[in-house]
C-alpha positions as CSV (number, residue, x, y, z in Angstrom):
1,M,17.5,-2.4,31.4
2,P,15.9,-0.3,34.2
3,G,16.2,2.7,31.8
4,R,14.4,0.9,29.1
5,N,11.7,-0.1,31.5
6,L,11.3,3.5,32.6
7,L,11.1,4.6,29.0
8,G,8.4,2.1,28.3
9,I,6.4,3.2,31.3
10,L,6.7,6.9,30.2
11,M,5.6,6.1,26.7
12,V,2.5,4.2,27.9
13,A,1.7,7.0,30.3
14,G,2.2,9.6,27.6
15,A,-0.1,7.7,25.2
16,A,-2.8,7.4,28.0
17,A,-2.5,11.1,28.7
18,M,-3.0,12.0,25.0
19,A,-6.0,9.6,24.8
20,A,-7.5,11.2,27.9
21,T,-7.0,14.7,26.5
22,A,-8.5,13.8,23.1
23,A,-11.5,12.1,24.7
24,L,-12.2,15.1,26.9
25,A,-12.1,17.4,23.9
26,A,-14.9,15.4,22.2
27,E,-18.3,16.1,23.6
28,R,-19.9,12.9,24.9
29,K,-23.3,12.1,23.4
30,V,-25.5,9.0,23.4
31,T,-27.6,10.2,20.5
32,L,-27.5,12.7,17.6
33,A,-31.2,13.5,17.9
34,G,-30.3,17.2,18.1
35,G,-28.7,17.1,14.6
36,G,-25.7,19.2,13.7
37,S,-22.1,18.2,13.1
38,G,-18.9,17.9,15.2
39,T,-16.6,15.4,17.0
40,F,-18.3,13.3,19.6
41,Q,-17.5,10.5,22.0
42,Y,-20.3,8.0,21.9
43,P,-21.1,4.6,23.5
44,S,-20.4,1.5,21.4
45,P,-21.8,-1.4,23.4
46,D,-20.2,-4.2,21.4
47,S,-16.7,-2.7,21.0
48,S,-14.9,-5.2,23.1
49,W,-11.1,-5.1,23.2
50,R,-8.8,-6.5,25.9
51,G,-11.8,-7.6,28.0
52,R,-13.9,-4.5,28.1
53,N,-16.0,-2.3,25.9
54,H,-14.9,1.2,24.9
55,D,-16.6,4.5,23.9
56,L,-15.4,5.6,20.4
57,I,-15.0,9.0,18.8
58,G,-16.8,10.0,15.6
59,T,-16.6,13.2,13.5
60,V,-19.9,13.9,11.8
61,E,-19.9,16.3,8.9
62,L,-22.6,17.4,6.5
63,P,-22.4,18.4,2.9
64,V,-22.4,22.2,2.5
65,R,-25.8,22.2,0.7
66,A,-27.3,20.1,3.5
67,R,-26.6,22.5,6.3
68,G,-29.8,24.6,6.0
69,R,-33.1,24.0,7.6
70,S,-36.0,21.9,6.2
71,R,-33.7,19.5,4.3
72,K,-34.6,15.9,3.6
73,P,-32.5,13.3,5.3
74,R,-29.4,12.4,3.3
75,P,-27.4,9.2,2.8
76,A,-24.3,8.7,4.8
77,M,-21.0,6.9,4.8
78,I,-19.1,5.8,7.9
79,L,-15.3,5.5,7.5
80,F,-12.8,3.4,9.5
81,H,-9.1,4.1,9.4
82,G,-6.3,1.6,9.2
83,S,-3.4,0.6,11.5
84,A,-1.7,3.9,11.1
85,G,-4.6,5.6,12.8
86,P,-6.8,8.5,11.7
87,G,-5.5,10.7,9.0
88,Y,-5.3,11.6,5.3
89,R,-7.2,8.6,3.8
90,S,-10.3,8.9,5.9
91,D,-10.2,12.7,5.7
92,S,-9.8,12.9,1.9
93,W,-12.4,10.2,1.2
94,A,-14.9,12.0,3.6
95,R,-14.4,15.3,1.7
96,F,-14.9,13.4,-1.6
97,F,-18.2,11.9,-0.4
98,R,-19.5,15.3,1.0
99,R,-18.8,16.9,-2.4
100,H,-21.3,14.4,-3.8
101,G,-24.0,15.2,-1.2
102,I,-23.3,12.4,1.3
103,V,-23.0,12.9,5.1
104,T,-19.8,11.4,6.6
105,M,-18.8,10.1,9.9
106,R,-15.1,9.4,10.5
107,V,-14.6,6.9,13.3
108,D,-11.5,7.0,15.6
109,Y,-11.4,3.6,17.3
110,F,-7.8,4.1,18.6
111,T,-7.8,7.2,20.9
112,T,-10.1,6.0,23.6
113,R,-8.1,2.8,23.7
114,G,-4.9,4.7,24.3
115,L,-3.5,4.0,20.8
116,R,-2.0,6.1,18.1
117,R,-1.0,3.1,15.9
118,A,-1.6,-0.6,16.2
119,G,0.2,-3.7,15.1
120,R,-0.9,-7.3,14.8
121,R,-2.7,-7.4,18.2
122,G,-4.5,-4.1,17.8
123,P,-8.3,-3.9,18.0
124,A,-10.4,-5.5,15.2
125,S,-13.9,-5.5,16.5
126,A,-17.0,-5.7,14.2
127,G,-18.8,-4.1,17.1
128,D,-17.0,-0.8,16.3
129,V,-19.0,-0.8,13.0
130,T,-22.4,-1.7,14.5
131,G,-22.0,0.9,17.3
132,A,-21.2,3.6,14.8
133,I,-24.2,2.7,12.6
134,R,-26.5,2.7,15.6
135,F,-25.2,6.1,16.7
136,L,-25.3,7.9,13.3
137,A,-28.7,6.6,12.6
138,T,-30.1,8.8,15.4
139,H,-29.2,11.9,13.4
140,P,-32.3,13.6,11.9
141,G,-30.3,14.6,8.8
142,V,-29.4,11.1,8.0
143,D,-31.6,8.6,6.1
144,R,-31.2,5.5,8.1
145,R,-32.2,3.4,5.1
146,R,-29.1,4.7,3.3
147,I,-26.1,4.3,5.5
148,G,-23.0,2.6,4.2
149,V,-19.7,1.6,5.8
150,M,-16.1,1.8,4.3
151,G,-12.7,0.9,5.8
152,F,-9.1,0.9,4.9
153,S,-6.7,-2.0,5.6
154,R,-7.4,-2.9,9.3
155,G,-10.6,-0.8,8.9
156,G,-11.5,-2.7,5.8
157,S,-11.1,-6.0,7.6
158,I,-13.4,-4.8,10.3
159,V,-16.0,-3.8,7.7
160,L,-15.8,-7.3,6.2
161,M,-16.3,-8.9,9.6
162,S,-19.3,-6.6,10.4
163,R,-21.3,-8.1,7.6
164,S,-22.5,-10.8,10.0
165,Y,-24.1,-8.1,12.1
166,S,-27.3,-8.6,14.1
167,P,-30.0,-5.9,13.5
168,S,-30.3,-5.6,17.3
169,Q,-26.7,-4.3,17.4
170,T,-27.4,-1.6,14.7
171,G,-30.7,-0.4,16.1
172,N,-32.5,-2.3,13.3
173,V,-30.6,-0.4,10.7
174,R,-29.5,-2.5,7.7
175,P,-26.4,-1.0,6.0
176,A,-27.0,-0.3,2.3
177,V,-23.5,-0.8,1.1
178,F,-20.1,-2.1,2.3
179,V,-16.7,-1.0,0.9
180,A,-13.4,-2.5,1.9
181,F,-10.1,-1.2,0.7
182,Y,-7.2,-3.7,0.8
183,P,-8.6,-5.7,3.7
184,G,-7.6,-9.2,5.0
185,C,-10.0,-11.1,2.7
186,E,-8.8,-14.4,4.1
187,R,-10.6,-13.5,7.4
188,I,-14.0,-14.1,6.1
189,R,-16.1,-16.3,3.7
190,I,-19.2,-15.2,1.9
191,G,-22.1,-17.4,3.1
192,S,-25.8,-17.8,2.2
193,G,-26.7,-15.9,5.4
194,D,-24.7,-12.8,4.3
195,P,-26.7,-9.6,3.7
196,D,-27.9,-8.8,0.2
197,A,-26.4,-5.3,0.3
198,P,-23.6,-4.8,-2.2
199,L,-20.0,-5.4,-1.1
200,L,-17.1,-3.8,-3.1
201,I,-13.6,-4.9,-2.3
202,V,-10.7,-2.8,-3.7
203,V,-7.1,-4.1,-3.8
204,G,-4.0,-3.6,-5.8
205,S,-2.4,-6.4,-7.8
206,A,1.0,-5.6,-6.3
207,D,-0.3,-5.6,-2.7
208,T,2.0,-7.7,-0.5
209,L,-0.1,-7.4,2.6
210,S,-3.7,-7.9,1.4
211,R,-3.8,-10.9,-0.9
212,P,-5.6,-10.1,-4.2
213,A,-6.3,-13.8,-4.8
214,A,-8.2,-14.1,-1.5
215,C,-10.3,-11.1,-2.3
216,E,-11.1,-12.5,-5.8
217,Q,-12.1,-15.7,-4.1
218,R,-14.7,-13.8,-2.0
219,Q,-16.2,-12.5,-5.3
220,R,-16.5,-16.0,-6.7
221,E,-18.2,-17.2,-3.5
222,G,-20.7,-14.3,-3.8
223,Q,-21.4,-15.2,-7.4
224,R,-22.2,-18.8,-6.6
225,L,-24.6,-17.6,-3.9
226,G,-26.2,-14.8,-5.9
227,K,-24.7,-12.2,-3.5
228,P,-23.6,-8.8,-4.9
229,V,-19.9,-9.1,-4.1
230,R,-17.4,-7.4,-6.5
231,T,-13.6,-7.3,-6.2
232,L,-11.8,-4.6,-8.1
233,V,-8.1,-5.4,-8.6
234,L,-6.2,-2.4,-9.7
235,P,-3.1,-3.2,-11.9
236,G,0.2,-2.4,-10.2
237,G,-1.4,-1.0,-7.0
238,T,0.4,-1.5,-3.7
239,H,-1.2,-1.6,-0.3
240,A,-2.6,1.9,0.6
241,F,-2.1,3.2,-2.9
242,D,-4.4,6.1,-2.1
243,V,-2.1,7.6,0.6
244,R,-0.7,11.1,0.2
245,R,3.0,10.1,0.0
246,S,4.9,7.0,-0.9
247,R,6.9,5.3,1.9
248,T,8.3,2.1,3.2
249,V,6.9,0.5,6.4
250,R,7.7,-2.5,8.5
251,W,5.1,-5.0,9.1
252,R,5.7,-8.3,11.0
253,G,9.4,-8.0,10.5
254,R,9.4,-7.2,6.8
255,R,9.6,-4.1,4.6
256,V,6.5,-3.2,2.7
257,E,6.6,-0.6,-0.1
258,I,3.6,1.7,-0.3
259,I,3.4,3.7,-3.5
260,S,1.0,6.6,-3.8
261,D,-0.8,6.4,-7.1
262,P,-3.2,9.3,-7.9
263,N,-4.4,7.7,-11.1
264,L,-5.4,4.5,-9.3
265,T,-7.0,6.6,-6.6
266,R,-9.1,8.4,-9.2
267,I,-10.2,5.1,-10.8
268,A,-11.1,3.8,-7.3
269,R,-13.1,6.8,-6.4
270,E,-15.1,6.6,-9.7
271,E,-15.9,3.0,-9.0
272,V,-16.7,3.5,-5.3
273,L,-19.0,6.5,-6.1
274,K,-20.8,4.5,-8.8
275,T,-21.4,1.6,-6.3
276,V,-22.5,3.9,-3.5
277,K,-24.8,6.0,-5.6
278,A,-26.5,2.9,-7.0
279,A,-27.0,1.5,-3.5
280,F,-28.3,4.8,-2.2
281,R,-30.5,5.3,-5.3
282,M,-28.9,8.7,-6.0
283,R,-28.9,10.4,-9.3
């Protein structure tokens, strides 16, 4: 037993050391008024977790054709990873958006909290979204009227929860579009006070973690209230169907199959791009 306790202490210390190293590697900024791109540690005043707020880390990248001078501000998407931490999904979707002329910011809400992965009790703070919006909106190359947010799994749930934001939390920025991939749809309800910005929920019909039926119920609620809520259920899709490789994971004591499906990923990207471009009024 003492050996196990020592191992636990060493693992916690190691995670804290890695978090500290990563945080030091990211330049701390309170504003992006100087423009440019890079990885930054920034204040997120409403990112409460375990009794205190945390700075977060964001990687801002511009489309290639937007890197010159005298360019008009561009639309932007902010991306939130899932429980497995930053990685392929956020990276690949960010590249996809930039190919279509959209600025991206990938948010790492684990590292400064000493996490690499997170289970049931991991952070799920809507303030992570509002803080990221507030920070990115200070960038002169970003059109603050055309900022959208997108998340995967845990990140998708956070995006759903953030729809009840207060403009004072976002620096009076109103997100133009919300996209949630296989989120916990049972965590929210669509109400008359919800924003009028479109919400697209994407989930697979074979997802055993995110309940497609709950996500479809959110669409029906939106329809009754005249809110632009759409749920896209992809036939045969599992949780995280847009990952690079198929694998089996354990969640809350059970095995969950995750099957990579490039065809469903292609369909999802077409639908997301259509929704985002319409919200941003892009050609």
